[in-house]
C-alpha positions in Angstrom: -128.6 10.3 -269.9 -126.1 7.8 -271.4 -123.0 9.9 -270.8 -121.2 8.9 -267.6 -120.3 12.2 -266.0 -118.5 10.5 -263.2 -115.9 9.0 -265.6 -115.4 12.4 -267.2 -115.1 14.1 -263.8 -112.5 11.6 -262.6 -110.4 12.1 -265.7 -110.8 15.9 -265.4 -109.5 15.7 -261.9 -106.4 13.9 -263.0 -105.9 16.5 -265.8 -106.2 19.4 -263.3 -103.6 17.6 -261.2 -101.2 17.7 -264.1 -101.8 21.3 -264.9 -101.4 22.4 -261.3 -98.1 20.5 -261.3 -96.9 22.7 -264.1 -98.0 25.9 -262.3 -96.2 24.6 -259.3 -93.0 24.3 -261.4 -93.4 27.9 -262.7 -93.9 29.1 -259.1 -90.6 27.5 -258.1 -89.0 29.3 -261.1 -90.6 32.6 -259.8 -89.2 32.0 -256.3 -85.7 31.3 -257.6 -85.6 34.0 -260.3 -87.1 36.8 -258.2 -85.7 35.8 -254.8 -88.7 37.3 -253.2 -91.5 35.1 -251.8 -93.7 38.2 -251.3 -93.6 39.1 -255.0 -97.1 39.2 -256.7 -95.9 36.7 -259.4 -94.8 34.1 -256.9 -97.9 34.6 -254.7 -100.3 34.3 -257.6 -98.7 31.2 -258.9 -98.5 29.6 -255.5 -102.2 30.4 -254.9 -103.2 29.0 -258.3 -101.3 25.8 -257.5 -103.4 25.3 -254.4 -106.6 26.2 -256.3 -105.7 23.7 -259.1 -104.9 21.0 -256.6 -108.2 21.6 -254.8 -110.1 21.4 -258.1 -108.2 18.2 -258.9 -109.2 16.5 -255.6 -112.8 17.6 -255.9 -113.3 16.5 -259.5 -111.4 13.2 -258.9 -113.4 12.2 -255.8 -116.7 13.3 -257.5 -116.0 10.5 -260.0 -114.2 8.0 -257.9 -117.1 5.6 -257.9 -117.4 5.6 -261.7 -117.4 2.2 -263.4 -116.6 1.1 -266.8 -114.2 2.5 -269.4 -114.2 5.8 -271.3 -116.6 5.4 -274.2 -117.0 7.5 -277.4 -119.5 9.9 -275.8 -117.4 10.4 -272.7 -114.3 11.0 -274.7 -116.0 13.7 -276.8 -117.2 15.5 -273.7 -113.8 15.1 -271.9 -111.9 16.6 -274.8 -114.2 19.6 -275.1 -114.4 20.3 -271.4 -110.7 19.8 -270.9 -109.9 22.7 -273.2 -112.6 25.0 -271.7 -111.6 24.1 -268.1 -107.9 24.2 -268.9 -108.1 27.7 -270.3 -110.2 28.8 -267.4 -107.6 27.6 -264.9 -104.7 28.8 -267.1 -106.1 32.3 -266.9 -106.0 32.5 -263.1 -102.2 33.2 -262.7 -102.6 36.3 -264.9 -105.8 37.5 -263.1 -104.5 36.9 -259.6 -101.2 38.5 -260.4 -102.9 41.6 -261.7 -105.1 41.8 -258.5 -102.0 41.6 -256.3 -100.3 44.5 -258.0 -100.8 47.8 -256.2 -101.0 49.6 -259.6 -103.4 47.1 -261.1 -105.6 49.9 -262.5 -102.8 51.2 -264.7 -101.6 47.8 -266.0 -101.5 48.3 -269.8 -102.3 44.8 -270.7 -105.6 44.7 -268.8 -105.2 41.4 -267.0 -107.3 43.1 -264.3 -110.3 41.7 -266.2 -110.9 38.0 -266.3 -112.2 37.8 -269.9 -108.8 39.2 -271.1 -107.0 36.6 -269.0 -109.3 33.8 -270.4 -108.7 35.0 -274.0 -104.9 34.9 -273.4 -105.0 31.5 -271.9 -107.3 30.0 -274.6 -105.0 31.6 -277.2 -102.1 29.8 -275.5 -103.6 26.4 -275.1 -105.0 26.4 -278.6 -101.6 27.6 -279.9 -103.3 30.6 -281.6 -100.9 33.3 -280.3 -103.4 36.1 -280.4 -102.7 38.4 -277.5 -104.3 41.2 -275.4 -100.9 42.3 -274.0 -99.7 45.8 -275.0 -96.4 45.7 -273.3 -94.7 42.4 -272.5 -92.0 44.3 -270.6 -94.6 44.8 -267.8 -94.9 41.0 -267.3 -92.5 39.2 -264.9 -90.5 36.3 -266.4 -92.5 33.7 -264.5 -95.7 34.7 -266.2 -94.0 34.9 -269.6 -92.9 31.4 -269.0 -96.4 30.2 -268.0 -97.7 31.9 -271.1 -95.2 30.0 -273.3 -95.9 26.8 -271.4 -99.6 27.0 -272.3 -98.5 26.8 -275.9 -96.2 23.8 -275.4 -98.9 21.9 -273.4 -101.4 22.6 -276.1 -99.1 21.7 -279.0 -99.7 18.0 -279.1 -102.7 18.4 -276.8 -103.4 18.6 -273.1 -105.2 15.3 -273.5 -102.4 13.5 -275.3 -100.1 14.5 -272.4 -102.8 13.2 -270.1 -102.9 9.9 -271.8 -99.1 9.7 -271.9 -98.5 10.2 -268.2 -101.7 8.7 -266.8 -102.3 5.3 -268.3 -105.4 4.8 -266.0 -107.5 5.6 -269.1 -106.7 2.2 -270.6 -108.6 1.4 -273.7 -110.5 4.7 -273.6 -107.3 6.5 -274.2 -107.3 5.6 -277.9 -110.7 7.4 -278.3 -109.3 10.5 -276.6 -106.2 10.5 -278.8 -108.2 10.1 -282.1 -110.5 12.9 -281.2 -107.9 15.3 -280.0 -105.2 14.6 -282.6 -105.4 17.4 -285.2 -106.4 16.5 -288.8 -107.8 13.3 -290.3 -106.9 10.2 -288.3 -103.1 9.7 -288.8 -101.4 6.5 -289.6 -100.8 4.5 -286.5 -97.5 5.0 -284.8 -97.9 2.1 -282.4 -100.9 -0.1 -281.7 -100.9 0.8 -278.0 -102.1 4.4 -277.4 -100.0 4.9 -274.3 -96.9 4.0 -276.2 -97.9 6.2 -279.1 -98.4 9.2 -276.9 -95.1 8.7 -275.2 -93.3 8.4 -278.5 -94.8 11.6 -279.8 -93.8 13.4 -276.6 -90.3 12.1 -276.7 -89.9 13.4 -280.2 -91.5 16.7 -279.1 -89.2 17.0 -276.1 -86.2 16.1 -278.3 -87.0 19.0 -280.7 -87.5 21.3 -277.7 -84.0 20.6 -276.4 -82.4 20.9 -279.9 -84.0 24.2 -280.7 -83.3 25.8 -277.3 -79.7 25.0 -277.7 -79.6 26.2 -281.3 -81.2 29.6 -280.4 -78.8 30.0 -277.4 -75.9 29.4 -279.7 -77.3 32.0 -282.1 -77.3 34.7 -279.4 -80.6 34.5 -277.5 -80.6 34.3 -273.7 -81.5 30.9 -272.2 -84.8 32.2 -271.1 -85.8 33.8 -274.4 -84.5 30.7 -276.3 -86.6 28.4 -274.2 -89.8 30.5 -274.4 -89.5 30.9 -278.2 -88.8 27.2 -278.6 -92.0 26.3 -276.7 -93.9 28.7 -279.0 -92.2 27.4 -282.1 -92.8 23.7 -281.7 -96.4 24.3 -280.6 -96.8 26.5 -283.7 -98.2 29.1 -281.2 -96.4 32.4 -281.6 -96.2 33.9 -278.1 -92.9 35.8 -278.0 -91.1 37.5 -275.1 -90.7 40.7 -277.3 -93.5 43.1 -278.3 -92.1 43.1 -281.8 -92.0 39.3 -281.9 -89.0 37.7 -283.7 -88.4 41.1 -285.4 -86.9 42.1 -282.1 -83.9 39.8 -282.9 -82.1 41.1 -286.1 -79.9 38.0 -286.3 -80.5 36.1 -289.5 -79.2 32.9 -287.8 -82.0 33.2 -285.2 -84.6 33.6 -288.0 -83.2 30.6 -289.9 -83.3 28.4 -286.8 -86.9 29.3 -286.1 -87.9 28.8 -289.8 -86.4 25.3 -289.7 -88.2 24.3 -286.5 -91.5 25.8 -287.6 -91.3 23.7 -290.8 -90.5 20.6 -288.6 -93.4 21.4 -286.3 -95.8 21.6 -289.3 -95.0 18.0 -290.4 -97.1 15.0 -289.5 -95.3 13.7 -286.4 -96.0 10.1 -287.3 -93.4 10.6 -290.1 -90.7 11.2 -287.5 -91.5 7.8 -286.1 -91.2 6.3 -289.6 -87.7 7.9 -289.8 -86.8 6.3 -286.5 -87.8 3.0 -288.1 -85.6 3.9 -291.0 -88.5 3.9 -293.4 -87.0 6.6 -295.6 -89.0 5.8 -298.7 -92.3 6.0 -296.8 -91.4 9.5 -295.7 -90.1 10.7 -299.0 -93.1 9.4 -300.9 -95.6 10.9 -298.5 -97.9 13.1 -300.7 -98.9 15.5 -298.0 -95.2 16.2 -297.0 -94.3 16.8 -300.7 -97.3 19.2 -301.1 -96.6 20.9 -297.8 -93.0 21.7 -298.7 -94.0 22.6 -302.3 -96.5 25.1 -301.1 -93.9 26.7 -298.9 -91.4 27.0 -301.8 -93.9 28.4 -304.3 -95.4 30.9 -301.8 -92.0 32.1 -300.7 -91.0 32.8 -304.3 -94.3 34.7 -304.9 -93.9 36.8 -301.7 -90.2 37.4 -302.2 -90.7 38.6 -305.8 -93.5 40.8 -304.7 -91.3 42.4 -302.0 -88.5 43.2 -304.5 -90.9 44.7 -307.0 -92.8 47.2 -304.8 -91.8 49.0 -301.6 -93.8 48.3 -298.4 -96.0 51.0 -297.1 -93.8 53.7 -295.5 -90.7 52.5 -297.2 -88.8 54.5 -299.8 -87.6 51.5 -301.8 -88.3 47.9 -302.3 -86.4 45.2 -300.3 -83.1 43.7 -301.5 -83.3 40.1 -302.5 -81.6 38.7 -299.4 -84.0 40.6 -297.1 -87.0 39.7 -299.2 -86.2 36.0 -299.2 -85.5 35.9 -295.5 -88.6 37.9 -294.4 -90.7 36.3 -297.1 -89.8 32.8 -296.2 -90.2 33.5 -292.5 -93.7 34.9 -292.8 -94.8 32.2 -295.3 -93.7 29.4 -293.0 -95.0 31.2 -289.9 -98.4 31.7 -291.4 -98.7 28.3 -293.1 -97.7 26.4 -290.0 -100.1 28.7 -288.1 -97.3 29.8 -285.7 -97.9 33.5 -286.0 -94.4 34.8 -285.3 -93.6 38.1 -287.1 -90.2 39.0 -288.5 -91.6 42.1 -290.2 -94.8 44.1 -290.4 -96.4 42.2 -293.2 -99.5 44.3 -293.0 -97.5 47.0 -294.8 -96.6 44.7 -297.7 -98.1 44.8 -301.1 -101.4 43.3 -302.2 -99.9 40.1 -303.8 -97.9 39.3 -300.7 -100.8 39.8 -298.3 -103.3 37.8 -300.5 -100.8 34.9 -300.5 -100.5 35.0 -296.8 -104.2 35.0 -296.3 -104.6 32.0 -298.6 -102.0 30.2 -296.5 -104.0 31.0 -293.4 -106.7 28.7 -294.7 -104.4 25.9 -295.9 -102.5 25.4 -292.7 -100.0 22.7 -291.8 -100.0 18.9 -292.1 -102.4 16.6 -290.4 -100.9 15.1 -287.3 -98.8 18.2 -286.7 -99.1 20.9 -284.0 -100.4 23.3 -286.6 -103.9 24.4 -287.4 -105.9 25.3 -290.6 -107.7 23.1 -293.0 -104.6 20.9 -293.3 -102.7 20.1 -296.4 -104.1 16.6 -296.7 -107.6 17.9 -296.9 -106.7 20.3 -299.6 -105.2 17.4 -301.6 -108.3 15.4 -301.1 -110.6 18.2 -302.0 -108.7 18.9 -305.3 -108.8 15.2 -306.2 -112.5 15.0 -305.5 -113.1 18.1 -307.6 -111.1 16.8 -310.5 -112.9 13.4 -310.3 -116.3 15.1 -310.3 -115.3 17.3 -313.3 -114.3 14.1 -315.2 -117.5 12.4 -314.2 -119.5 15.2 -316.0 -118.1 14.3 -319.4 -117.3 10.6 -318.7 -120.2 9.5 -316.6 -119.6 5.8 -317.1 -116.1 5.9 -315.8 -115.6 4.9 -312.1 -112.2 6.1 -310.9 -110.8 5.4 -307.5 -109.4 8.4 -305.8 -106.1 7.6 -304.1 -103.9 9.4 -301.6 -100.5 7.9 -302.0 -101.1 4.2 -301.9 -104.4 4.4 -300.0 -107.8 4.7 -301.6 -110.3 7.2 -300.3 -113.6 5.7 -299.2 -116.8 7.6 -299.3 -116.6 8.4 -295.6 -113.2 10.0 -295.9 -114.2 12.1 -298.9 -117.4 13.2 -297.2 -115.5 14.1 -294.0 -113.0 16.3 -296.0 -115.7 18.1 -297.9 -117.9 18.6 -294.8 -115.0 20.0 -292.7 -113.9 22.5 -295.4 -117.5 23.6 -295.9 -118.1 23.8 -292.2 -115.0 25.9 -291.7 -116.0 28.4 -294.3 -119.5 28.6 -292.9 -117.9 29.4 -289.4 -115.6 31.9 -291.1 -118.6 33.7 -292.5 -120.7 33.6 -289.3 -117.7 34.7 -287.3 -116.9 37.7 -289.5 -120.5 38.8 -289.4 -120.7 38.4 -285.7 -117.5 40.5 -285.1 -118.8 43.2 -287.5 -122.0 43.4 -285.4 -120.3 43.2 -282.0 -117.8 46.0 -283.0 -120.2 48.2 -284.9 -119.5 51.0 -282.4 -115.8 50.7 -282.9 -116.0 51.5 -286.6 -114.5 48.1 -287.6 -113.5 47.4 -291.2 -114.2 44.2 -293.0 -110.5 43.4 -293.4 -110.0 43.4 -289.6 -113.2 41.4 -288.9 -112.4 38.8 -291.6 -108.8 38.3 -290.8 -109.4 38.3 -287.0 -111.9 35.5 -287.6 -109.6 33.4 -289.8 -106.6 34.1 -287.6 -108.4 32.7 -284.5 -110.4 30.0 -286.3 -107.2 28.6 -287.9 -105.1 29.2 -284.8 -102.7 31.7 -286.4 -102.8 34.8 -284.2 -102.0 38.0 -286.2 -104.2 39.0 -289.1 -104.3 42.3 -291.1 -105.3 45.9 -290.4 -106.2 46.4 -286.7 -105.1 42.9 -285.8 -102.0 43.0 -287.9 -98.4 42.1 -287.0 -97.9 45.1 -284.8 -101.4 45.1 -283.3 -103.2 43.1 -280.6 -106.8 42.1 -279.6 -107.1 44.1 -276.5 -109.5 46.7 -278.0 -112.2 44.2 -278.9 -115.4 44.1 -276.8 -116.1 41.3 -274.4 -118.6 39.8 -276.7 -116.0 39.6 -279.5 -113.4 38.1 -277.2 -115.9 35.4 -276.2 -116.7 34.7 -279.8 -113.0 34.7 -280.9 -112.2 32.4 -278.0 -114.8 30.0 -279.1 -113.4 30.1 -282.7 -110.0 29.2 -281.3 -111.5 26.2 -279.6 -113.5 25.1 -282.6 -110.4 25.4 -284.8 -108.1 23.6 -282.4 -110.5 20.6 -282.0 -111.6 20.8 -285.6 -115.2 21.9 -285.2 -117.2 18.7 -284.8 -115.7 17.6 -281.5 -117.0 20.8 -279.9 -120.3 21.1 -281.7 -121.4 17.5 -281.1 -121.8 18.1 -277.3 -124.4 20.7 -278.1 -126.6 18.2 -279.9 -129.6 17.0 -277.9 -129.3 13.5 -279.4 -125.8 13.3 -278.0 -127.2 13.6 -274.5 -130.2 11.4 -275.2 -127.8 8.6 -276.4 -129.5 8.3 -279.8 
C-alpha cells in the first residue's frame, strides 16, 4: 500500500482537536446562556468536547511516527475522511442531548436516532441545509448555535481552516487546498497556501461581522443575526425559525440576506483582487458577469410569473413589490445553493418552479462557498458545444476556446464535460435509488428527483414532500444514508470521494 495512513491519522487528529475546540466554545455558551451546569445541552456538549479531545489524541499519536510530507494520495484520503469523520463527530451533540432528555421518546425532531443526527451534521458541514427537525423551538440555543457553526466551518472547508491554523502541513497543504476548494482550480491568491487560507478566512470573518451587525440593525436579535449570518455566508440555509427567513417579515432583513448571499456566491479570489485594487480584473471576470446576469434574468422571469398567476391557495397574484422581493430572494437563495426560504415557492406556478430547478443545477461561482455545477463550468460547456457545432460545418477551422484571457486546454475541457456528465449520472442514479428505497412511502417522482438534486448540489429544500415548508425526517434510513452520501459527493465535487474507492488508488498504480 503506497498511501501513508500514519500521515493521514496525524492530520485527522489535529483536525479533531480543532473541531472539539469549537464544541468547547459552544459548551461555554451553553453554560453562560442557560446558567445551569446540569442542563442536558451543556452536559452533552461538555461530554462531546472530551470525546473529541480523546479522538484527537488517539489519532495524532497513532500517526506521530509518520515521516515525509502529505502527498497527493494522502491528501485525497484526508479530505474524504475529514468530512465523514467530521460529520460523525458533529452529530454527537445532538444525539447525546437527546439521550439526556427525560422525554427523549417524544422529541419531535427524532435526534434520538443517530442516523438522523448524522444526516443533520452532514447537511451542516456540506452547507446543504436539508433538515430532519420538525420544530426548532424544541432545540436549546446552544445546539442551534452548533448547528449553524457546522455551516460556517464547512463554508470554506474544514480542511482549509485546518491548513490556515495548523501550518504543520507544510507543502502538503497546497494539495489539500486544491482538492477541497470547490470548483475548478481558482486563480492563485498567494503563492503560499498558508497565507492564501488565512486571507480567505479573514475575508470570510470580515463578511461575518458585517452581516451580523447589519441584521441586528434591521431588527434581528444578536443570536438570530449571528446564526443566520453563519448560514448565509456558508450558503447553507439552517435557520433558527421553522419558517426560515419567512419568519421575519422585514424587507430590510430580506435585502441584507440577499446581498450577502450574492457575495457568498462570488469567487473569493476576486475579493483579494479588490484588496489589491485590481478593479478591471474583477469587472472583466466572465464568470462574475454571467453569475450576476443569470440572477437578473431569472429574477425577472420569476417575478413576472408571480404577477401573472396566483400561487396555489392564493386568491390573487402577487403585487410587483412582493413578487420582486420574494422572486429575487428565492432566485439568489437557490442559485447560491443557500436554501433559505422567504415564501413557499412549492406553491408557485410552473414557470417559476422550473426556473428554480434549473438554477439548482447551475449553482454559484467556482471558488465560492456555494455548490452546484458552477457557473464557470456552464460557460465552458456552452463554449465547447458551440465550437463542436462550428466544427461540423467548418471541419478545417481550429478555434481556440477562451475563458476571459485564458485559453482552455484539452484537460480543462475534458474535466468540465466529465464533471457535468458525472453529476447528471449521479442525479439519475440517486433519483432511482430514492424511488426504490421509498417505494413503501408512495413517493412521487418530483419529490425523489428534487430531493436528489437538492442534496447533490447542496441546496436543501426541493419540491413537493421536500418543499420549502417540509423536511427530510420521513425518509427511511437507507434514503438518509444515500442522501448524506450525495451531499458529500456534491460538496467535494464527486471525484475526490469516488477515487478512494478505486483499487488502483490503494495499489499505488
